[in-house]
N, C-alpha and C positions, 0 to 999 in steps of 0.2 A: 732940532729934529725936523721942524716944519721947513726951515730953509733947505735942508738936505733933500727932503721929500719933493719940494718944488723943483729943485734942480734936476732931480731924477725924472720928474714928469715932463719937464721942458725938453729933456733929451730923449724922451720915449720914441719919437719918430726916428731919431738917429739909430736907436737900438733896433727898431724894426727893420730899418734899411740895411743895417750892416750885420745883424745877427739873426734876423728872422724872428725875433722875440717881440710880441705885441702885448705890452704890459696891460693895456686896457682890456683886451680880450682875455688875457690870462687871469684877470680877477674873477671870471665866471667859473665856478667849479665844474669839473668834468662829471659826466654821468657814469657811475661805477655800479656794476651789477653785484647784487648779493651772491655770495658763493657758498652754497651749502656744504660742499666738500671741505672747504677751508674751515667753516664754522664747526664741522664735526671733529676737527683736530684741536679745538680749544680744550685744554686738559679739564677733566671733570672737577678736579679740586682746586682749579685756579681761581683766585679771588682778585678781580680788577680793583685798582685803586678807588674808582667810583663804579658801582655796579652799573652794568650796561654801557659803560663808557670806556674808550681806549684813551689813556692819558699819555701823551706823547711829549717829550722834551724836544724842542727845536732850538736853533740858534737865536739868541737874543740880538745878535749883531745884524746890521744891514749888510748882507753879503750876497747880492744878486749874482747869478740866478738861483743860488741855493735857498736864500731866505731874504725877504724884504717885506716892507709895509705897503699895502695897497693905497689907493688914492684917498681912502677915508682915514688914513693915518692910524688905523687900528687893526684891520684884518691882516693876518699873516699870509703871504703868498710866496711862491718859489717852488722849486722842484722838491725840496724836502717836505714842506707842508702839503704839497700835492700827493706825495707818496704816503704821508700820514692819512690823508683823506681816503686814498685808495684802500689802505689797510682796513680803516674803520668801516668803510662801507661794505667791503668784501666780507667782513666778519659780522656784519649786522649790528654794529655798535655805533653809539654816538662818538664824537671826537672832542677831546679837550687838548688844545695846544698849549704848552707851557714854555714861554721863552726862557732860556737857560744859558748861563755862561758856560763856555767850554770847560772850565775847571770844575764845574758843579755836576755835570751829568754822571760821573762814575758813582758818587755818593748817593745821588738821587735814585739811581737804579737799585743799588744794593740795599738802600734803606726802605725801598718800596714807595717813594714819592711818585715815580713814573712807571708805567707798564713798559714803555719802549723809549729809547732815545734815538732820534734822527738828527744828528749834529755833524754830518759828513764824517762819520766815525769809520776809520779803516780797521780791517782785521789785522791784529798782530798776535803773535804767539803768547806774549805776556798778558794781553787782554783777555785771550781765550781761557785763562785760568779762572777768571771771575765772571765772565759774561758769555752768553750764547749769541751767535750771529746768523742772520739770514741775508745773503748778499742781494744788492739791487743796483749797483753801479760798479764800474771799474774806474778808479781814481788816478788821474795823472797830476803831477805837480809841475809847476812852471815858475820861471823867473820873469818879473817885469820891472821895467825901469821907466824913468821919466822920458817922455818922447824925445827931448833934446839931449838926453844923456850920451856921453861918448862910448858907453858900453855897448858893444854890438852883439856879443854872444857870450853865454855862460853855459858851460857843459862839464866843467870839471873843477876840482878843489881850488887849483891855483887861480881860476878866473874870479874867485871871491876873496882872495887874499887881501886883507886890509880894507875890505868893504864893510859898510854898515848895512846889515840885512835884517829886514823885518820878518820875523817868524812868530808863530803862536806858541806859547808855553805848553809843553807836554804833547806836542804834535809830532807826526812823523817827519815833517820838515825840519823841525828843531833837531831831532835825532840825526838826520842826515847832515845838517849844517855843522853840528858838533863833531861828527865823524870827519868831515871835510877839514875842520879846524885842526884836529889831531894830525891829519895827513900833512897839512900845511906846516905845522910846527915841527914835525919830523924832518921835513925838507928844508927847514930854516926860513920858511916864509911867514909873514905876519898873518895871524888868524883873522878871520872875519869877526866883526863885532855884532852879536845878536841884539836886535832892538825889539823890545816888547811894547806893544800899544794896546789900549783897551777897546778900541772900536775902529770901524772902517773909515770914519771921517778923519781920525788921528792918523791912520796909515796913509791916507791920500795926502794930508798936509805934510807929513814927514817926507814923502817922496817928492812932492812938488817944491818944497822949501829947501831941499838938500840936506835935511837932517838924517836922512837915510838914502842909501844908493839903490837898494834892491828890495823888492817884495817877493818873498818866496811862499807860495801857497798853492791852493787848488787851481788847476788849469782852467776850469770852467769860470771861476771868478776873475782871474787875470785876463782871459780872453774877452769876457763880457765888458770889463772896464775899458779895455783898449778900444773895443768897437763902439762903446757908448760915448766916450768923451774925446778920444783921440789924444788925451794928455799923457797916456802911458803906452808902452809897447812890450810885447813878450819877446824875450831874447834867448830862450832856451827852456828845455824840459828837464825835470828832475831825473835823477838816475834810476828811480824805482816807480813801479806802479803797485797799486793795492786794491783790494776789494773793499768797497764801502758797503756797510751792512746795517740793517736794523739791529739794535742792541737791547738785549734783555738779561735779566738775572740768570746766572748759571743754574741749569737744572730744573727750572720751573715748568719747562715743556712748552711754553707759549711760542717759542721759536718756530716750531713745526706748523703751527696755524699761520704764522706770518709768512713762512716759506710757501705754503699752499695758496695763501691769498695772492702773493706775488706771481707764482707760477700761473694761477688762473687768469690774473690780469694780463700776463704776457700772452697767453693763448687767445684771449679776447681782443687783444690790441690796445687795451686801455693803458697799459704801462708804456707802450711806445708813444702814445698820445702825450703823456706826461713829459717824457724826455724831449720829444720833438718841440713842444711849445716853449721849452726852456733852452733849446739849442744844445742838448746833451745827447744827441743820437749816437755820437761816437763813443759814449761811455756805457752803452747798454750791455746787459748780460743776457745770454740766451735762456737761462733758467736760474732760479735762486738756489744757492748752495748753503747748507748749514755748516758752520765752522770749517771753512776751507783753510788751507795752509795760509798762515799769516805772513805779512811782510817781514823780512829779516834785514839786518844791517851788517 
């Protein structure tokens, strides 16, 4: 972990030059106003996991610009932690960030371990059956390869035929890849081989060593990596976009306070500051929506 952090900091000037992201400056929290209108929307009967505190699940993985460790190797920074700080401050609450594996956030929300999950979660119709969502970004997916890879473009199923593709288990990109595999098999082409890794360092190693051909994941992550190190390049966008949203337990009413907090921050310009300092301006929403139509396959 320390080696990875040192490497990240050594490349910080490159990140600033190529993506406009200043890691050192971004360690300083933004000033967020208390929002009385949003506070008034907290349900009277809602019980926070810890009284007076917003407990938020965020990604345990080092996946900049969404989530990463600061130079003290402890503090969580990134666009998702910044959105969590924005929500807590707007609602007049303290903030507790809980690093969480992707596979664990659904049970954590339904069992009451977290008030909110912010793990780059896209809205789907299936997820809406168990969770409530307040949108805060539009998510694009993209394909990245080793800089020296002969692969020049990926835009359709046949482009991945026979390739080894890194995807996260239970993600939208996995669903898309499996759908493309079915399409390839119907056409008599070899399907892609999904590759599942446990952390970002492993994903980088697999790509650079040739154990995987393609990384398929959030566009903000692949673009950041490409600009930061120059060892990978983006060769195409996924076929679908989706809303990324704060995620809460279905029916508890907290989602409307979160929506109001986001809308207030948008009106004050604080939301735009968060996205701009992480290079995500192109993923902004004009206003937060509760439970919009989910991505379909």
